[in-house]
N, C-alpha and C positions, 0 to 999 in steps of 0.2 A: 392278721385275719387273712386267710389266703382264699375264703369263700369258694371252696372246692365245689360246694352245691348251692342252688337257688333255695331249696327247701329242704328240710328234714321234718318228716312226720314222725313226731315222738308219741308213743303209745299206739303204733300202726296195727297192732293186732287186737285192739278194742273194736266194738261192734261198728261204730261211726269211723274208727281208723280204717278198717279194712273196706269200708265203701268209698272212703276218700281217696285211698291207694287206688282202687279200680279206676276212680273217676281221673286220677291224674295219668293213669296208664292210658286210658281211652282217649283224654282230651289233648294233653300236652306230649304228643308223641313226635312232634316235628313233622307230620306228614301234611305239609301245607297249612300247619296251624304254629301256633307259640309253642315254643320248646322250653321245659324246665329239666335242669339236671338235679335229681332228687335221690333221696336216700329214705329208709326206714330205720326207726330207732324203738328198743324197747330193753326191757331186762331179760328176756327169755330168748337165748339162741334158738330154740327148738321151735318155738311158735313163730319166730321171725323166718325162719328157714321154711317153715311150713305155708306161711304166707307168700313167699316169693314163689313157691310151687304153685299155689293156687292162682296166683297173677299170671303166670308163665312168664315171668321175667328173670331168668337165671343171672342176668348180669346187673340186678338191682342191688346197690350197695346195702350193707346191714351194719348198724352200730349198735354197740350195747351199751345201756346207760339205765340207772335205776333213779327214780323221781327223787330220792332222797341222796344220792350222791353227787354232791356239788362237783368234785373234780371231774366226773365223768360228764355232767352236763355242760361245764366248761369247756370240755374238749368238744362236745357238739357244736356249740356255739363258734367255736374257732374256725369250724369247717362251712359255716352255711351264712346265708343272708338273713333266712326266715326260719324259725321254728314253730311249727303247727303243732298244738298238744291236745290229745284227747284222752287225756289221763285224768279222769274224777273218780269220785268228788273233789273238785278243784280245792275246797276247803281243807281237806284231808291231804292233799299230794301235790297240790299245783305251786305252792308258795316258792319253793327253791328254783324252779326253772324261771319264773318270773323274775327273781331277785338276779340271778345270773345273767338273764337277757339284758334287764336293765343296767347292770353294771358293764356288760362287755359292747353294748351298742347293737344287739343283734335284734331285730324285728322278730314280732311275736303275734300269734293269734290262737283264740281257742273258741271253745263253743259254751262257756260256762253261762249258767242263768242264776249264779248263786251271789246275789247282790251284797250281801254282808261281807263275803271274801273280798269282792271288788273292792267296797270301801277300804278294807285292810291294804291291800296292794296299794291304792292309791296314797294312803297314809304314809306307807314304808318306803316305796319305791319311785313315785312318781316324780320328784326332784332329781333323782339319779338318773332315770331313764331321758330327763331333759337334758341333762348335761353329757350323757354319753351318745344320744342321738338315736337310741332305741324306740321305735314306734310300737307301742303295746295296744293291740285291738281284742278285746274280750267281745263275748257276745256275737260271735260271727256265725250263726246258725239260724234255725227258725226262731229261737230268742237271740237276739231281736232284730235281724236284719229286716223282714216284711214290715214290721213296724217303723222302724227308725228310718229306713229308705223311703218306705210309704208315706211317712209325714213329709220328708224332705221332697218327695215328688209332687205331693198335694200342695204344699207350699208354693213351690217353685212355679207350678200351674195356676195358683190362685194369685200370685203377683203378677203373672203375665197376663193373665186373662181379666181379672177384677179389679187390679191396680193395687192392691195392698195383700198383706200376709192374712192368714186366718189368726183370730184371737183365739179360737176354740176349735179343736178337733175332736172327733169320736170315731173311734176303730171298733167295727164290729165284726166278729168271725160270723160270715154268713154260712159256709158250708167247709166241712173239712173231714178226711178220712186217713185214718194214721194209726199206727201201733205205738207201743211205750218199751222202751228197753230197759233192763236190769240196772245200766249205769245211770240212767235219769232218774229211776226211782231210788237208786242208793244216795244220789243228790239230795232228792226231796225228802228222804228219811231223816238224812243228817241234819238238814236244816231244821225240820220240824223238831227233832229231838234236841236241837241246842237251844230252839228259842222257848220249848217248853220249860227248861230250867234256867232261863237267864231273862229278866225282866227287862234288863238294859237292851239286850238284843232285840226282844219283841217291840219296844219303842223306836229302835233304829230301822225295823223293817217296816214300819208303819210310816217313816218318814219318805214322803214321795221325792224329796230331794236329797235322799241319802248320798247320792253318788254326784252332785253337783259340787263344784268349788265352794268351799265351806265360807269363803268371803262374801258371797252372792247375797245372802241374807233373804233368800226367797221365802215369802210366807203366805203366798196365794194358795187358798184351799183347792185341793184337787179332788174331783169326784172319785169314788171308788165303789163301783158295784159289787155288793155282798149280797143282796137279797134280791129276790124277783121283782124286777122293775118295769115299767112300761115306758118304752121310747117312742115318743111321738115323733121325732124326726125319722125314724126308720119304720113307724107302723107297727112296732113288735114287742114283745116282751123279751127281757134280757135276763142272763144268767152270768155268773162271773166267769171269767176266763182265766185260767189257772196260770198263765203267763204273764197276766198283767202286771204282777208284782215287780217282775224284772224289767219288761217292755217300756212300762210307763216311765220308770226311772232312767232309762238310757234316752228316751226320746227328750226329757226334760234335761238332761246331761247335754244333749247335743245342742239345744236351744242356749245353754248357758255357754259352751265352749264357742260357740259361733258370736258370743257377744249379744244374745239376746235378739236375733233380727225379728222374731215373733212377738217380742214385748216381755217384759218381766212378769206381766200378768197373763201369760199363754197358759190356756188349760188344755189337758189332754186326758181321755181315759180309753177305758177298754173293756169290752164284754162280749158274749156270745148271743146271736139272735136265735130266739126260739120259735118265733112265729107269732101271728096275730091271735086275738079271740081267746075262748076258753082252752082251745088246746095248746096254744102257745104258753099261756099262764101255768097250764097244768105241768108242762114239760120242764118249765122253768123253776117251778116249786121242786120237782122230782130231783133235777140235775142239783139244786142248792141242798137238798137233803142227803144226796148221795156224796157229795163233796164233804159236806159236814161230818157224815159217818165215817169217811176214809180218814179225814183229818184227825178225827178222834181216836181212830185204831192207830195211827202213827205215833200219837203221844202216849197211849197205853202200853207199857213195855210188853206184857204178854201177848196183846193183840198184834203190836209191831212185829215180834218174833215169829207169830203164827202166819201172820200175812208174808213175810220175807221168807218163811221156810216152806209153806205149802201152796201160796196163792200167786206171787208176784213173780215176774221172770228175776233171774239172776244176772249179775253183771256178765256182760259178754253175750247175753241173749237179746233178741229184738225180734221185729216184725219177718215174716218169710219174705221171700224174694217176690212172691205174686203181692203180698199185701204192701211191699215198698212200691213196686210198679203201678198198682192200682190207686195209690193214695193220691191226695190233692188237696188243695185249700183255696178258698175264694174269702178274700178279706176286703171289706169295704169302710171307706173314710168318708166322713162327712165334715166338711170345714166350714165355718161362719166367720166372716169378717166381722170387726167392730160395727160396720155402717149395715149390718143385717144382709149382705149377699152370701150365697151359698156355693160349693163346690163339691162334687161327689167323684171320687176316685176308686179305683181298686187294685188290689195285688192279688194275682191268680198264679198258682204254681203247681207243678206236675210233680207226682212222686209223693211217697211218705214224708209228712211235713218234719218230722223230728230226725230224718234218717237219710234217705236218699237224697231229698233235696237240701237237708242241712249239709250233706257232704259236698252237693256242687256248690253251696254259698261259702262253706269253709274253703273249699279249693281255689274259688274265685278271689277270696280275699287275700290267702296266701299267694296266689300267682300276683295280683296287685300290688302286694309289699315287694315282691322280689322282681318284677318287671316294670313297674309302671313309675317307680320313683327312684331308679337308678340309671347312671350314663357313665359307661365305661369303669363299671363297678364303684362309683361315688355317688353317695347318696345326694338327692336333690329334690326340691319341692317341700313337702311337710316335715317339720322339724320333730325331734324326738318327744315323748310324752305318752300320756295315755288318751287314745282317740276313741270316738265312735266311727262306725262304718261311714255315716252321712258326712261327719265332719273332715274325715281323712280323704274320702274317694270321691263323694259327690256323683256328678254325672257319669263318671267312669264306671263305677261300680253297676250302676243301672245298665249302662252299655253292655259289660261283662255278664250280667245275670240275664238280659234278655238274649243275648247271643248263645249262651253257652249253658245256661243252667234252668232251661224251660220256666222261667218265669217272667211274667208280663205286669206292665205298670201301664193302667190304662184311665184316661178321664171319662167319666159317665155322662156328666153333664155339669155345667157351670153357669 
């Protein structure tokens, strides 16, 4: 392995892939900053050439590979330390690359939120990655970095200020503005379609410990906000948060991988704040009803076809540049220790959560893999295996996100 490149962006012409490439051009240009030697990869020579022109990077290396071509994927791995994949839905197109990276010892990150697929990858390739030294990091975007790193930050501050970790943390989306891309919707439609016809998969998706090590035997019941609910801790009505299904699983996996510093009875849940009083209750009921209708439409084949054909954005489409720039999110955490002490923190980010902010987060995870764990091109620090962002990077990723990703982690009070 000659590691000609630090990073290869696979699926560079996807919606998020293009945003990621622009971020790498802007941030890692060796202009008094960190430098990355990187390349773009995908299956279409024409689209990759068009992207190069758009980026105004005539010398940017271009590599051709199809998601199903293992020979081409192996060739990519032989040339790089890290591969970033934006090719989804990952349950349809992602396995071959994870397999090749795990076998070759190549570090890998993506932005999947498909928890059932992550479980499959763990079952099939975790031992291989451990043996080869490959570090595999799923969920390196809006799902699930703000949640995973937000809990890590909250717990670290709780230990320092309150003297113990929190046994219970609630995450609430206070405010957010952002769009949704065709790729994300394709992933949602795929998992909804699979779950509708597979009772075993529905049981899997209901398991909060689905991606924790199976030997842990974790059984503590986790709260799951599905209906309009009043939260006395925040003094507001709640509605379900659509990303809770993946975020909560990642946070619980982080606790398990770190050998349960927060305790085996640690509880964590997520929801959206809708406001207080009658208005908050009404907004909560409206949102719950809307989500229910949307999920029903995704299950019924004619309705799903109609939505995909005439209503929803297509793969490769996404928010406008203006919407990406004006997007933001404000996420709050309320942690409680076993003896009743409390701490409140928040994570705030600028830019559309799922796209411009996700591109920055993904870029910093890739840079961390390429630059923070290598010394004279030899791996050091964390061993191979499937990691979460908090267990792999810890404080270093918070430093990166605050410095170069327009994300802030703050204690509100304790």
